[in-house]
C-alpha positions as CSV (number, residue, x, y, z in Angstrom):
1,Q,113.4,87.6,38.4
2,G,112.3,85.2,41.0
3,Q,109.6,85.8,43.5
4,G,110.9,85.7,47.0
5,K,109.2,83.9,49.9
6,S,107.3,86.2,52.2
7,I,105.5,86.2,55.5
8,A,101.7,86.5,55.5
9,G,100.6,90.1,55.2
10,E,103.8,91.2,53.4
11,K,104.0,92.0,49.7
12,R,105.8,89.9,47.3
13,R,108.5,91.4,45.2
14,D,106.1,91.7,42.3
15,G,103.9,93.9,44.4
16,D,100.9,91.6,44.9
17,S,99.9,91.2,48.5
18,L,99.5,87.8,50.0
19,R,96.3,86.6,51.5
20,R,96.4,85.9,55.2
21,K,95.4,82.5,56.3
22,R,92.9,82.4,59.1
23,A,94.3,81.0,62.3
24,R,92.5,77.8,63.1
25,L,91.7,77.1,66.7
26,D,93.0,73.8,68.0
27,P,89.9,72.0,69.4
28,G,92.1,70.5,72.1
29,V,93.1,73.9,73.5
30,E,90.9,75.5,76.1
31,S,89.6,79.0,75.2
32,E,90.6,82.0,77.4
33,E,86.9,82.4,78.4
34,A,86.6,78.8,79.4
35,F,89.9,79.0,81.4
36,Q,88.7,82.2,83.2
37,N,85.3,80.6,84.0
38,R,86.9,77.3,85.2
39,V,86.0,76.3,88.7
40,E,89.0,76.4,91.1
41,I,89.3,73.6,93.6
42,R,91.6,74.1,96.5
43,V,92.6,71.0,98.4
44,H,94.2,72.0,101.7
45,M,96.8,69.5,102.8
46,P,98.2,69.7,106.4
47,D,102.0,69.7,106.6
48,E,102.0,66.2,108.3
49,L,100.2,64.8,105.3
50,K,102.6,66.6,102.9
51,Q,105.4,64.9,104.7
52,V,103.8,61.5,104.3
53,L,103.6,62.2,100.5
54,A,107.2,63.3,100.4
55,D,108.3,60.1,102.3
56,D,106.1,58.0,100.0
57,W,107.8,59.6,96.9
58,D,111.2,59.0,98.4
59,L,110.5,55.3,99.1
60,I,109.1,54.6,95.7
61,V,111.1,56.8,93.4
62,R,114.5,57.0,95.0
63,Q,114.7,53.8,97.1
64,K,112.6,51.6,94.7
65,Q,110.5,50.2,97.5
66,L,106.9,49.2,96.9
67,A,104.1,49.4,99.4
68,K,103.0,46.2,101.0
69,L,99.7,45.2,99.4
70,P,97.0,44.6,100.0
71,S,97.1,47.3,102.6
72,S,96.0,46.6,106.2
73,L,94.0,49.8,106.1
74,S,92.4,50.2,102.7
75,V,91.1,53.3,101.0
76,E,87.6,51.9,101.3
77,K,88.0,51.4,105.1
78,I,89.5,54.9,105.6
79,L,86.6,56.5,103.8
80,S,84.0,54.3,105.5
81,D,85.5,55.3,108.9
82,Y,85.4,58.9,107.9
83,L,81.7,58.6,106.9
84,E,80.9,57.0,110.2
85,S,82.7,59.8,112.1
86,A,81.2,62.6,110.1
87,N,77.7,61.2,110.6
88,E,78.3,60.8,114.4
89,K,79.5,64.4,114.6
90,S,76.5,65.7,112.7
91,G,74.1,63.6,114.7
92,K,72.5,62.1,111.6
93,D,73.1,60.2,108.5
94,N,74.1,62.9,106.0
95,G,73.6,61.9,102.4
96,V,76.2,64.5,101.3
97,F,78.9,62.7,103.2
98,Q,77.7,59.3,101.8
99,E,77.7,60.7,98.2
100,M,81.1,62.3,98.7
101,T,82.8,59.1,100.0
102,E,81.2,56.9,97.4
103,G,82.4,59.4,94.7
104,L,86.0,59.3,96.1
105,V,86.0,55.5,96.1
106,E,84.8,55.6,92.5
107,Y,87.4,58.2,91.5
108,F,90.1,56.2,93.2
109,N,89.1,52.9,91.5
110,T,89.1,54.7,88.1
111,L,92.2,56.8,88.4
112,L,94.7,54.6,90.3
113,G,96.1,52.6,87.4
114,T,96.4,55.5,85.0
115,Q,97.2,58.6,87.1
116,L,98.1,57.8,90.7
117,L,100.9,55.2,90.4
118,Y,104.6,55.8,89.7
119,K,106.0,53.8,86.8
120,F,107.9,51.5,89.1
121,E,104.6,50.5,90.8
122,R,102.6,49.5,87.7
123,P,103.9,45.9,87.5
124,Q,102.8,45.3,91.1
125,Y,99.4,46.8,90.2
126,A,99.0,44.5,87.3
127,E,100.0,41.5,89.4
128,L,97.6,42.5,92.2
129,L,94.7,42.8,89.8
130,D,95.5,39.3,88.3
131,R,95.6,37.7,91.8
132,N,92.5,39.5,93.0
133,P,90.0,40.0,90.1
134,D,87.0,40.3,92.4
135,L,88.4,43.1,94.5
136,A,88.3,46.8,93.7
137,V,91.6,48.6,94.0
138,A,90.1,50.7,96.8
139,Q,89.9,47.5,98.8
140,M,93.6,46.7,98.3
141,Y,95.5,50.1,98.3
142,G,96.0,52.3,101.4
143,G,96.3,55.8,102.7
144,E,99.4,56.9,100.8
145,H,97.6,56.3,97.6
146,L,94.5,58.1,98.8
147,L,96.7,61.1,99.5
148,R,97.9,61.0,95.9
149,L,94.2,61.2,94.8
150,F,93.7,64.3,97.0
151,V,96.6,66.0,95.4
152,R,95.1,65.3,91.9
153,L,91.5,66.3,92.8
154,G,91.9,70.0,91.9
155,G,93.0,69.1,88.4
156,I,90.4,66.5,87.9
157,W,87.4,68.3,89.3
158,H,87.8,71.4,87.2
159,T,86.4,69.4,84.3
160,L,83.0,69.0,86.0
161,R,80.2,71.5,86.0
162,W,79.8,73.3,89.3
163,T,77.7,76.2,90.4
164,R,80.2,78.0,92.6
165,K,83.5,79.4,91.4
166,V,85.8,78.3,94.3
167,F,85.6,75.3,96.6
168,D,87.7,74.8,99.7
169,I,88.2,71.2,100.8
């Protein structure tokens, strides 16, 4: 009289109950409480910029065309011009704008190679780094790549500790 296999919590044919195994939490899975307390970042993207992203995707993914690099208007220049404009509008040098633009450049330099490029663009990236070892990628890549960073910001910034629950950018 063989003993049959059973599911945890059921009784075997011989009448002995099985011990339930404790469910172990996967350390890589976020707890429900952590998920609910996560800061939400909303990045508002005007329709015109969404269209630029859509066109960029089409050129790279469907038409297999690469951006001309180094860009004539780099990410670093775009953010520098933004900082200058923001300071002019506020009438003073604002450390918050300075810190924000420096942080964006740093994020861009860190994330471009691993999270912002399509597979088709990676050989060009490697070649560009080999040819220009003394330049940061923010000095070589342009606005379309910066837009890709903005799309990713919500997912990236949720890992940081913030004091407010929701940010609107």
